[in-house]
C-alpha positions in Angstrom: 80.3 17.5 80.9 84.0 18.1 80.0 84.0 21.0 82.4 82.8 18.8 85.2 85.4 16.2 84.4 88.2 18.8 84.4 87.0 20.1 87.8 87.0 16.7 89.2 90.4 16.0 87.8 91.8 19.2 89.5 90.4 18.1 92.9 91.4 14.5 92.4 95.0 15.3 91.5 95.7 16.3 95.1 94.2 13.0 96.3 95.9 10.7 93.8 99.5 12.2 94.0 101.3 11.5 97.3 102.2 14.7 99.3 105.9 15.4 99.5 106.2 18.3 101.9 109.8 18.9 103.1 111.3 16.2 100.9 114.1 17.4 98.6 113.6 16.6 95.0 116.5 15.4 92.8 117.7 17.7 90.0 116.1 17.0 86.6 118.7 15.4 84.4 118.2 13.2 81.4 120.8 10.7 82.6 120.2 7.2 81.2 116.5 7.4 81.4 116.1 8.9 78.0 114.8 12.2 76.7 112.9 14.5 79.1 109.4 15.3 77.7 108.5 17.9 80.3 108.5 18.7 84.0 105.4 18.2 86.1 104.3 19.9 89.4 105.5 17.8 92.4 102.1 18.3 94.1 100.2 16.8 91.2 98.7 20.1 90.2 97.8 20.6 86.5 100.9 22.6 85.7 103.9 21.5 83.6 107.0 23.2 82.3 109.3 22.5 79.3 112.3 23.6 81.5 113.3 22.9 85.1 111.6 25.1 87.7 110.4 25.3 91.3 107.0 25.7 92.7 106.0 28.4 95.2 107.3 26.3 98.1 110.7 25.8 96.5 110.2 22.2 95.4 111.7 21.1 92.1 109.4 20.1 89.3 109.7 16.4 88.5 110.9 15.2 85.0 108.8 13.0 82.8 110.9 10.8 80.5 110.1 9.5 77.0 111.2 6.0 77.8 109.2 5.7 81.0 106.2 7.7 80.0 102.8 6.0 80.1 100.4 6.2 77.2 98.4 9.4 76.9 95.7 9.6 79.6 97.2 6.9 81.9 96.6 7.6 85.6 98.8 6.3 88.4 97.2 5.8 91.9 99.0 4.5 95.0 97.6 1.4 96.7 96.5 3.4 99.7 94.5 5.8 97.5 92.9 2.9 95.6 91.1 1.9 98.8 90.3 5.5 99.7 88.6 6.0 96.3 86.8 2.7 96.4 88.3 1.5 93.1 87.0 -2.0 92.2 87.9 -4.1 89.1 86.6 -7.1 87.3 88.0 -9.5 84.7 86.8 -9.5 81.1 85.2 -13.0 80.7 83.6 -15.2 78.0 80.1 -16.5 78.3 78.1 -18.8 75.9 74.9 -16.7 75.9 73.8 -13.3 77.1 70.2 -13.0 78.0 68.8 -9.5 77.8 65.3 -8.3 78.0 63.0 -5.8 76.2 60.3 -4.0 78.2 57.2 -2.7 76.7 53.5 -2.1 77.3 50.5 -3.6 75.4 46.9 -4.5 75.5 45.0 -7.8 75.6 43.1 -8.8 72.4 41.0 -11.8 71.5 42.7 -14.5 69.4 41.5 -13.9 65.8 42.2 -17.5 64.9 39.7 -18.7 67.6 36.7 -16.7 66.5 33.8 -17.8 64.4 30.7 -16.2 63.0 27.4 -18.1 62.9 25.2 -17.3 59.9 22.8 -18.9 57.5 22.9 -19.5 53.7 19.2 -19.1 53.1 16.8 -16.3 53.7 14.4 -16.9 56.6 12.9 -15.9 59.9 14.3 -16.6 63.4 11.4 -18.1 65.4 13.0 -19.0 68.7 16.4 -18.4 70.4 18.0 -21.1 72.6 20.9 -18.8 73.4 19.6 -15.3 73.9 22.4 -13.4 75.7 25.9 -12.3 75.1 28.5 -13.9 77.3 26.9 -17.4 77.4 29.2 -20.3 77.0 28.3 -22.8 74.2 29.6 -26.1 73.0 30.1 -27.4 69.5 26.9 -28.6 68.0 24.7 -26.9 70.6 21.4 -25.5 69.2 21.5 -21.7 69.2 18.3 -20.8 67.4 15.4 -22.2 65.3 15.1 -20.8 61.7 12.1 -21.0 59.3 13.5 -20.8 55.8 11.2 -21.6 52.8 14.2 -22.5 50.6 15.5 -25.0 53.1 12.0 -26.6 53.5 11.8 -26.9 49.6 15.2 -28.4 49.4 14.3 -31.1 52.0 11.1 -31.9 50.1 13.0 -32.2 46.8 15.4 -34.7 48.5 12.5 -36.8 49.8 10.9 -36.8 46.3 14.2 -37.9 44.7 14.5 -40.7 47.2 10.9 -41.8 46.5 11.5 -42.0 42.7 14.7 -43.9 43.3 12.9 -46.4 45.5 10.1 -47.0 43.0 12.6 -47.3 40.1 11.0 -44.4 38.2 12.7 -41.3 36.9 12.1 -38.7 34.3 14.2 -39.6 31.3 15.2 -36.0 30.9 16.6 -35.8 34.4 18.9 -38.9 34.4 19.0 -41.9 36.6 17.3 -41.9 40.0 20.5 -42.3 41.9 21.8 -39.1 40.2 18.7 -37.2 41.3 19.2 -38.3 44.9 22.8 -37.3 44.8 22.0 -33.9 43.4 19.3 -33.2 46.0 21.7 -34.2 48.8 24.3 -31.9 47.4 21.9 -29.0 47.5 21.1 -29.7 51.1 24.8 -29.6 52.0 25.3 -26.4 49.9 22.6 -24.7 51.9 24.6 -25.7 55.1 21.8 -27.9 56.5 23.5 -29.7 59.5 24.4 -33.3 59.1 22.2 -34.1 62.1 19.2 -32.7 60.3 20.0 -34.6 57.1 20.2 -37.8 59.1 16.9 -37.1 60.8 15.3 -36.4 57.3 16.6 -39.7 56.0 15.2 -41.6 59.0 11.8 -39.9 59.3 11.1 -39.1 55.7 9.5 -35.8 56.8 10.6 -32.3 56.0 11.0 -30.0 59.0 9.4 -26.6 59.1 12.2 -25.3 61.3 15.9 -25.8 61.0 18.2 -25.7 64.0 21.2 -23.3 63.9 24.0 -25.0 65.8 27.3 -23.7 67.2 30.2 -24.6 64.9 32.8 -24.6 67.8 33.2 -24.2 71.5 33.3 -20.7 72.8 31.7 -17.7 74.4 29.1 -15.5 72.7 30.8 -12.1 72.3 28.2 -10.6 69.9 24.6 -11.4 69.3 22.8 -9.2 66.8 20.0 -11.7 66.2 16.7 -11.4 68.1 13.6 -13.6 68.0 11.2 -12.9 65.1 13.7 -11.0 62.9 14.1 -11.7 59.2 17.7 -12.7 58.2 19.3 -12.6 54.8 21.9 -15.1 53.5 25.3 -14.4 55.1 24.0 -12.1 57.8 25.8 -12.6 61.1 23.6 -14.1 63.9 26.2 -14.8 66.6 30.0 -14.3 67.0 31.8 -16.8 69.2 35.3 -16.7 70.6 37.4 -19.3 72.3 38.9 -17.4 75.3 41.3 -20.2 76.5 44.0 -18.3 74.6 44.4 -14.6 74.1 46.8 -12.2 72.4 48.9 -9.5 74.0 49.8 -6.9 71.4 52.9 -5.1 72.8 54.3 -1.8 71.5 58.0 -2.2 71.2 60.3 0.8 70.6 61.9 0.9 67.1 65.4 0.7 68.5 64.7 -2.6 70.1 62.6 -4.3 67.4 65.8 -6.0 66.0 66.2 -8.0 69.2 62.7 -9.6 69.0 62.3 -13.0 67.4 59.2 -15.4 67.2 59.4 -18.1 69.9 61.0 -15.9 72.6 59.6 -16.2 76.1 57.6 -13.3 77.5 56.2 -12.4 80.9 53.2 -10.0 81.4 51.9 -8.3 84.5 48.6 -6.5 84.9 47.4 -3.9 87.4 44.2 -6.0 87.8 46.2 -8.9 89.3 49.0 -7.6 91.5 51.7 -10.2 92.1 50.5 -12.5 89.3 52.6 -13.3 86.2 51.3 -14.5 82.9 53.8 -16.4 80.7 53.6 -16.4 77.0 55.5 -16.7 73.7 56.2 -14.2 71.0 54.1 -15.3 68.0 54.4 -12.6 65.3 56.0 -9.2 64.6 53.7 -7.0 62.6 55.2 -5.7 59.3 54.7 -2.0 59.8 55.7 0.7 62.3 53.5 3.4 63.9 54.5 6.7 62.4 53.2 8.6 65.5 54.9 6.6 68.2 57.7 4.9 66.3 56.9 1.5 67.8 56.3 -1.9 66.3 53.5 -4.2 67.3 54.6 -7.6 68.6 52.0 -10.3 69.1 52.4 -12.5 72.2 50.2 -15.6 72.8 49.1 -16.0 76.4 47.1 -19.0 77.9 43.9 -17.9 79.6 42.2 -21.0 80.9 40.6 -19.3 83.8 39.5 -16.4 81.6 41.2 -13.9 83.9 42.5 -11.9 80.9 39.9 -9.6 79.3 40.0 -7.9 76.0 41.6 -4.4 76.1 43.3 -4.9 79.5 46.5 -2.9 79.9 49.7 -4.9 80.6 53.4 -4.5 81.1 55.5 -7.1 79.3 59.1 -8.3 79.5 60.5 -10.2 76.5 63.6 -12.3 77.0 66.1 -11.7 74.2 69.0 -14.3 74.4 72.1 -13.5 72.3 74.7 -16.0 71.3 78.0 -15.7 69.4 76.8 -18.1 66.7 78.4 -21.4 65.6 79.3 -22.2 69.2 81.4 -19.1 69.7 81.4 -17.4 73.1 80.8 -13.7 73.9 83.4 -11.4 75.5 81.6 -9.4 78.2 82.2 -6.9 81.0 79.9 -5.6 83.7 77.7 -2.7 82.5 79.1 -0.5 85.3 82.6 -0.7 83.6 81.3 1.3 80.6 81.7 5.0 80.4 79.1 6.0 77.8 79.8 9.3 76.1 77.0 8.9 73.6 78.9 8.5 70.3 81.8 6.7 72.0 82.1 4.2 74.8 85.1 3.8 77.0 86.4 1.5 79.8 89.3 1.9 82.1 91.9 -0.8 81.7 93.8 -1.9 84.8 97.5 -2.1 83.7 98.7 -3.1 87.1 100.9 -1.3 89.7 98.1 1.3 90.2 98.1 2.4 86.5 94.8 2.8 84.6 94.4 3.6 81.0 91.2 4.6 79.1 90.3 2.2 76.3 87.8 2.8 73.5 85.5 -0.2 73.0 82.8 -1.3 70.5 79.8 -2.8 72.3 77.2 -5.3 71.3 74.3 -6.9 73.1 73.4 -6.3 76.8 71.8 -8.6 79.4 72.3 -10.1 82.8 74.0 -6.9 84.0 76.7 -7.4 81.4 77.5 -6.0 78.0 79.2 -7.6 75.0 82.5 -6.1 73.9 83.2 -6.7 70.2 86.4 -4.7 69.9 88.9 -3.2 72.3 89.5 -5.8 75.0 90.8 -9.4 75.3 89.9 -12.3 77.7 91.8 -11.8 81.0 91.9 -8.0 80.8 90.9 -6.3 84.0 88.6 -3.2 83.9 87.5 -0.8 86.6 83.9 -1.1 87.7 83.9 1.2 90.7 85.1 4.9 91.0 85.8 4.8 87.2 84.1 8.2 86.7 86.7 9.9 89.0 89.6 8.1 87.3 88.2 9.0 83.9 88.0 12.7 84.8 91.7 12.7 85.9 92.7 10.8 82.8 90.9 13.3 80.5 92.7 16.1 82.3 96.1 14.5 82.0 95.6 13.7 78.3 94.6 17.2 77.6 97.7 18.6 79.3 100.0 16.3 77.4 98.4 17.3 74.1 98.8 21.0 75.1 102.5 20.5 75.9 103.1 18.6 72.6 101.5 21.4 70.6 103.4 24.0 72.5 106.8 22.2 71.9 106.0 22.0 68.2 105.6 25.8 67.9 108.7 27.6 66.5 
């Protein structure tokens, strides 16, 4: 990279320095301008001399004075050459907020908080199925199946017996008051998860039911149905699994270097190959507490509305997460266009416009990025002007000039 910049500097020197063919050069004297540091080639070539000399065409080398010398690396360009090179500059400005973005990929997943499992608390046999296929939509309270369970039938008969004893005013002395027996029998019905509708029917009719209806506990879609008609089920065995698909999750894989920019509540936008041109808006909900060892990415959960059920589980998506950055406590951010930054990896530099065609490299410490701009935390002030066009060419010339000045300094220091 340094070799390329030196080569560019050599070629650029002829373009930047005005040609002075046939013009006599004044003799190099210190005069009142101060100490002469060295003599430079009148054609702008990378050649200097500690003593006066002439080039191959008989032109005198030009003196560089200590009092008038620019800082190391400063480049001078005439106004005409500025237009030829296409040099453009921009002001360093302050903004209240800088909105960046993080791009990632992810997959659609069902919302775990909107899933329920339908089961029974008593052993029995499934005699009929009202909902017999995966994918069917059900409503809360809808009958899914009919179950014959001897324990449930016995519990209902015990409740009716307790009610009968209470109505007649008789009770076994060893079992307490009639009202207590009724309350205990009712508690057992509820403990066996007999629906409130069935208890109400039992109280009205006074007859125990051979079959108990299994009802949907919530609205949703049947996403799993292990139960079949005639099978024997044990307490706690899953019969149906329901999911509310009106909201889904998008689990994005965010690179480790950008995880620190993500916060819950940030806006996100997802696109899918299944729906070209369509955008799905969501919100960051949670950042998982562990990182993948293999991919060095963190999982970020985004909640997406899915009212038309267009988003299906395991769909692949591209997502953009907005990451606004503020100065905090009402402070503003100092920013420059991203094109102004010359990124050398470990160090970042901008070219500061000093006026009168002079440009000086300035090391900067950068912060957040966004909106085509980058935050400058150290190195610049409000109102400074930086180069945003042709800055690579000027930087190459600046590096060459600084290297020559350092060479001459070390050469003069030698005994």
